[in-house]
PAMI-910296 format. One line per 10 residues: number of its first residue (from 1); their letters; for each residue z, x, y of C-alpha. Coordinates in nm, 4 decimals. Each point is the difference from the previous one (the first is absolute). Example, Ala and Ser with C-alpha at 12.3 -4.5 7.8 and 13.67 -1.06 7.14 Angstrom:
2
1) as) 0.7800:1.2300:-0.4500  -0.0660:0.1370:0.3440
END
This chain:
228
1) mskdrqkqrk) 0.0000:0.0000:0.0000  -0.0875:0.1374:0.3444  0.2660:0.0734:0.2598  -0.1358:-0.2753:0.2232  0.0317:-0.2501:-0.2842  0.3492:0.1263:-0.0792  0.1036:-0.0362:0.3628  -0.1412:-0.3508:0.0122  0.2087:-0.0862:-0.3018  0.3178:0.1401:0.1523
11) chpkqidndn) -0.0488:-0.1597:0.3392  -0.0950:-0.3435:-0.1267  0.3051:-0.0907:-0.2078  -0.0092:-0.2935:-0.2347  0.1121:-0.3253:0.1506  0.2751:-0.1828:-0.1895  0.0230:-0.3756:0.0296  0.3611:-0.1052:0.0408  -0.0683:-0.3678:0.0717  0.2687:-0.2309:-0.1262
21) ssskandkst) -0.1969:-0.2411:-0.2165  0.2720:-0.2607:0.0248  -0.0167:-0.0159:0.3814  -0.1603:-0.3062:0.1486  -0.3159:0.0493:0.2033  0.1465:-0.1663:0.3064  0.3348:0.1789:-0.0101  0.0179:0.2071:0.3185  0.3485:0.1407:-0.0425  0.0636:0.3626:0.0850
31) adlneakstv) 0.1020:0.0770:-0.3575  -0.3285:-0.1271:-0.1413  -0.2018:0.1886:0.2617  0.1799:0.3215:-0.0931  -0.0688:-0.0614:-0.3688  -0.3671:-0.0564:0.0773  -0.0431:0.3379:0.1698  -0.1826:0.2545:-0.2100  0.1381:0.3464:-0.0680  -0.1750:0.3138:-0.1111
41) epirikvltl) 0.0675:0.2727:-0.2488  0.1170:0.3258:0.1632  -0.2750:0.2519:0.0622  0.0394:0.3764:0.0019  -0.1462:0.2330:0.2582  -0.0241:0.3724:-0.0714  0.0383:0.2327:0.2979  -0.0269:0.3805:0.0023  0.1299:0.2301:0.2733  -0.1751:0.3348:0.0383
51) gsirvgkscl) 0.0476:0.2941:0.2321  0.1598:0.3380:0.0449  0.3602:0.0693:-0.0883  0.2641:-0.0817:0.2638  -0.2108:-0.2546:0.1898  0.2375:-0.2862:-0.0892  -0.1847:-0.1958:-0.2702  0.3088:-0.0817:-0.2056  0.2030:-0.0703:0.3142  -0.2599:-0.2491:0.1226
61) vkkyceknrf) 0.0050:-0.1921:-0.3271  0.3801:0.0064:-0.0223  0.0272:-0.1235:0.3590  -0.2239:-0.2950:-0.0822  0.1685:-0.0803:-0.3310  0.3599:0.0549:0.1049  -0.0212:-0.0499:0.3786  0.3055:0.1961:0.1129  -0.0458:0.2973:-0.2310  -0.1276:0.3337:0.1279
71) essyvptigv) 0.0355:0.3377:-0.1708  0.0948:0.2445:0.2767  -0.0184:0.2981:-0.2362  -0.3274:0.0904:-0.1654  -0.0115:-0.0835:-0.3716  -0.3373:0.0967:-0.1499  -0.1694:-0.2413:-0.2366  -0.0218:0.1457:-0.3503  -0.2961:-0.1396:-0.1926  -0.0373:-0.3631:0.1099
81) dygvkpvtrd) 0.2434:-0.2042:0.2056  -0.0156:-0.3712:-0.0858  0.1309:-0.3039:0.1836  -0.0520:-0.3752:-0.0049  0.0577:-0.2674:0.2627  -0.0235:-0.3757:-0.0577  -0.1477:-0.1900:0.2944  -0.0506:-0.3703:0.0642  -0.2679:-0.1261:0.2371  -0.0889:-0.3524:0.1097
91) mvntsslsik) -0.3355:-0.1367:-0.1114  -0.2207:-0.2281:0.2072  0.0882:-0.2939:-0.2268  0.3727:0.0517:0.0840  0.0823:0.1428:-0.3445  0.1208:0.3546:-0.0488  -0.1807:0.3050:-0.1335  0.2208:0.2432:-0.1902  -0.1091:0.3637:0.0117  0.1419:0.3132:-0.1579
101) idffdlsdhd) -0.1147:0.3212:0.1659  0.0029:0.3044:-0.2273  0.0246:0.3230:0.1995  -0.0987:0.3388:-0.1398  0.0664:0.3140:0.2044  -0.2006:0.2804:-0.1588  0.1427:0.3498:0.0335  -0.1993:0.3202:0.0226  0.2127:0.3149:0.0436  -0.2839:0.2355:0.0904
111) gvgspsgdpn) 0.1882:0.1163:0.3067  -0.2897:-0.0371:0.2430  -0.0432:-0.3753:0.0279  -0.3408:-0.0554:-0.1582  -0.0378:-0.1379:-0.3541  0.0988:0.2706:-0.2434  -0.2570:0.1572:-0.2268  0.2623:0.0081:-0.2750  -0.1573:-0.2113:-0.2798  0.3416:-0.1338:-0.0995
121) yrdvrnefye) 0.0599:-0.1671:0.3364  -0.3625:-0.1080:0.0275  0.0085:-0.1689:-0.3403  0.3183:-0.1849:0.0945  -0.1521:-0.1263:0.3257  -0.3220:-0.0983:-0.1744  0.1820:-0.2553:-0.2148  0.1542:-0.1734:0.2996  -0.3237:-0.0501:0.1946  -0.1115:-0.2601:-0.2547
131) dvdglilmyd) 0.0097:-0.3612:0.1232  0.1572:0.0964:0.3334  -0.0022:-0.2778:0.2619  0.1249:0.1925:0.3029  -0.0037:0.3641:0.1020  0.2111:0.1482:0.2806  -0.1067:0.3433:0.1270  0.2888:0.1425:0.1986  0.0473:0.2987:0.2268  0.2658:0.1311:0.2358
141) vtdkssfeal) -0.1028:-0.0134:0.3680  0.2037:0.3179:0.0602  -0.1755:0.1920:-0.2791  -0.3699:0.0743:0.0546  -0.0520:0.1298:-0.3531  0.1074:-0.3338:-0.1496  -0.2677:-0.1741:0.2062  -0.2619:0.2564:-0.0956  0.0814:-0.0600:-0.3688  -0.0957:-0.3699:0.0150
151) pswliearef) -0.3717:0.0509:-0.0785  0.0895:0.1841:-0.3219  0.2270:-0.2831:-0.1122  -0.2686:-0.2552:0.0779  -0.2641:0.1979:-0.1893  0.2218:0.0064:-0.3083  0.0677:-0.3737:0.0248  -0.3714:-0.0724:0.0250  -0.0697:0.2189:-0.3015  0.2149:-0.2394:-0.2000
161) gvsssnttli) -0.1719:-0.3151:0.1275  0.1975:-0.0930:0.3126  -0.2105:-0.1297:0.2901  0.0332:-0.2321:0.2977  -0.2023:-0.2610:-0.1914  0.2587:-0.0407:-0.2770  0.3217:0.1336:0.1548  0.1880:-0.0600:0.3242  0.0105:0.3387:0.1753  0.2613:0.0777:0.2640
171) vvgnkidqyp) 0.0558:0.3240:0.1913  0.3554:0.0433:0.1264  0.1187:0.2527:0.2581  0.3739:0.0297:-0.0636  0.2934:0.1565:0.1924  -0.1116:-0.1199:0.3434  0.3671:0.0187:0.1004  -0.0100:0.3789:-0.0282  -0.1295:0.2723:0.2312  -0.2060:0.1951:0.0722
181) rvvteqegta) -0.2902:-0.2135:-0.1074  -0.3092:0.2012:-0.0960  -0.2359:-0.2713:-0.1319  -0.1077:-0.2571:0.2585  -0.0308:-0.3703:-0.0643  -0.3705:0.0292:0.0840  -0.0501:0.2557:-0.2782  0.1715:-0.2239:-0.2529  -0.1916:-0.3084:0.1101  -0.3319:0.1871:-0.0177
191) faaensaayf) 0.0657:0.1261:-0.3542  0.0927:-0.3495:-0.1169  -0.3091:-0.1541:0.1585  -0.2274:0.2610:-0.1595  0.1360:-0.0969:-0.3408  0.0116:-0.3803:0.0416  0.3784:-0.0002:0.0013  0.2631:-0.1701:0.2128  0.2280:0.2186:0.2109  0.3718:-0.0266:0.0745
201) etsaksglsv) 0.2608:0.2277:0.1530  0.3523:-0.0275:-0.1335  0.3503:0.1375:-0.0026  0.1495:-0.0244:-0.3469  0.3316:0.0990:0.1574  0.0238:-0.2836:0.2546  -0.2210:-0.2449:-0.1897  -0.2513:-0.0274:0.2848  -0.3186:-0.1740:-0.1244  0.0971:0.0426:-0.3672
211) devfdymlre) -0.0121:-0.3733:-0.0726  -0.3318:-0.0272:0.1846  -0.1591:0.2510:-0.2382  0.0924:-0.1961:-0.3097  -0.0633:-0.3432:0.1515  -0.3541:0.1193:0.0720  -0.0269:0.1339:-0.3552  0.0956:-0.3386:-0.1443  -0.2355:-0.1984:0.2219  -0.2981:0.2214:-0.0725
221) tckngyyk) 0.0662:0.0275:-0.3727  0.0196:-0.3747:-0.0507  -0.2414:-0.1366:0.2594  -0.0544:-0.3380:-0.1619  0.1702:-0.2579:0.2175  0.3476:0.0376:-0.1460  0.1487:0.1308:0.3239  0.0652:-0.2023:0.3132
END
């Protein structure tokens, strides 16, 4: 099955009819109206975060999942860091859409920021590119080398089938609360535009624009009328 077909399956969950067969057609009570509303099976969205070490990938995800949590000391990701967040969104028919977002933060450990040539790490990352719905390319606005590494990460992702036609791509410039800044907003915006990606600037420490990144991810991944 193609990725587009798989995505269509995930983003068009099966409708379940919960009508109360014993209810009378003319009964307009609130209880009967609530019973008549349809619900949907939870869908799962797979999101990868890519980028150099120390840019704040894990911190961004933890801030979104746990709101008030921020790791002030650097703890490197060993192998793959995994997280999940259940989300509920209103549908246009007033029912609710249940979503579980699976986050995978892929480590590298090459020491220079670009994807490592080590076949062990490459093979691990290869497995996680399959069936990905959203891809976040992140850099640190105070670290020029992390920005310059983005093309290499994107090349690797494309090698394994990721493209703007089947995956929601987002470029994130993180640590905008820190100085001195060495990568301008214009540079980040231009790179995102060149690669058909959305662009956001965030602070994983303060939470600035973190929710906006993932709200955009959800809307774009399931663009089928489920969201108000």
